[in-house]
C-alpha positions in Angstrom: 86.8 115.7 163.0 88.1 111.8 163.0 89.9 110.7 159.7 90.4 107.3 159.1 92.2 105.4 156.4 91.2 102.3 155.1 94.5 99.6 153.5 93.8 96.4 151.8 96.3 93.6 153.3 96.9 90.1 153.9 97.9 88.8 157.1 101.6 88.3 156.4 103.8 90.6 158.6 105.8 91.6 155.6 102.8 93.6 154.1 100.8 94.4 157.5 104.2 96.0 158.8 104.8 99.1 155.9 101.1 99.8 156.0 100.9 100.4 159.2 103.8 102.1 159.8 102.5 104.7 156.7 99.1 104.8 158.8 100.9 105.7 161.9 103.4 108.2 159.9 100.2 110.1 158.9 98.2 110.0 162.3 100.9 109.9 164.9 104.4 110.5 163.7 104.7 113.7 165.0 103.4 113.5 167.9 105.3 110.2 169.2 109.1 111.0 170.6 111.0 109.6 172.5 109.6 109.1 176.2 106.0 109.5 174.9 103.1 107.5 176.6 101.3 105.7 174.0 98.4 103.6 175.1 97.8 101.1 171.8 93.8 100.1 172.1 93.5 97.2 169.9 89.5 96.0 169.4 89.3 93.1 172.8 86.1 92.0 172.6 86.3 88.4 173.7 88.5 85.5 173.8 88.9 84.0 170.2 91.4 83.0 167.4 92.8 85.7 164.7 91.1 83.6 162.0 87.7 84.3 163.5 88.0 88.1 162.8 86.4 89.2 165.5 89.6 90.7 167.3 92.1 93.6 166.0 94.9 90.8 164.2 98.0 90.3 166.3 100.3 91.5 163.4 98.3 94.5 163.3 99.1 95.3 167.5 102.8 94.3 166.8 103.4 96.5 163.8 102.3 99.1 165.8 103.9 98.5 168.9 107.2 98.1 166.9 106.3 101.4 165.4 106.0 103.4 168.7 109.3 100.9 170.2 111.4 102.9 166.8 110.2 106.3 168.0 111.3 105.7 171.2 107.9 105.6 172.9 106.7 104.3 175.9 104.1 101.4 175.3 100.8 100.4 177.7 97.8 98.1 176.0 94.6 98.1 177.0 91.1 97.2 176.8 88.2 96.9 178.4 86.5 93.3 176.8 82.9 92.4 177.0 83.7 88.8 178.2 86.7 87.2 179.4 90.0 88.8 181.2 92.9 90.1 178.7 95.3 87.5 179.8 92.9 85.1 178.3 92.3 87.3 175.0 96.2 87.6 174.9 96.6 84.1 175.2 93.7 82.5 173.0 94.6 85.2 170.4 97.9 84.5 170.3 99.2 87.9 171.1 101.4 86.8 174.4 103.9 84.5 171.7 104.0 87.4 168.7 104.5 90.0 171.3 106.9 88.4 173.7 110.5 89.4 172.0 109.1 93.5 171.9 110.7 95.4 174.5 107.4 97.3 176.1 109.3 99.0 179.0 106.3 98.9 181.5 105.8 97.2 184.9 102.1 96.4 183.0 102.3 96.1 179.5 98.9 95.1 179.3 95.7 96.4 181.4 92.2 95.6 181.5 89.9 98.6 182.0 86.7 98.9 183.4 84.5 101.2 180.9 83.5 103.7 183.2 87.6 104.2 184.2 88.6 104.4 180.3 87.9 107.9 180.0 90.5 108.7 183.2 93.0 106.3 182.1 93.3 107.4 178.5 94.3 111.3 180.0 97.4 109.4 181.7 98.9 109.1 177.7 100.3 111.9 175.3 99.2 109.6 172.5 96.1 106.9 172.1 95.8 104.5 168.8 92.9 102.9 168.8 92.5 99.6 166.1 89.6 97.9 165.1 88.6 94.4 163.3 87.2 94.9 159.8 85.3 91.8 158.9 84.6 92.8 155.3 87.5 91.8 153.1 91.3 92.1 155.0 91.7 95.8 155.6 93.4 97.7 158.3 91.7 100.5 159.7 93.7 102.8 162.6 92.3 106.3 164.2 94.7 108.2 166.7 94.6 111.1 168.8 96.0 113.3 171.3 95.3 112.9 174.9 97.0 115.9 176.1 
């Protein structure tokens, strides 16, 4: 059975980061070890600005990525957008600037995956972190599962 946590927050990094770190500890803390391959799957539906509350907020993605990097994991950020490319979503949503200084050591840190290949892609990871946007209020919601 899946576990889901909701936390009330605001879009200030000093507030979001500790909340995301706490949730990541709860869900994936023991599973993310040095060298773990971690898929971060935000909600990249369409190219949209953070203020539109359509996508996972870039600060949530940044905090999740920093958590994994702090634990010496390897990150890939992937999704299968309904409209547009991941590259365009990264630019319009401001992810490219917010994530620019993170050491995401992968030849292709951001990927678009066709929906039919998503299951196969997930099997290549040790840990999968799924984040969703929540439009009703300002909440952070994360889910985690072990890929292996």
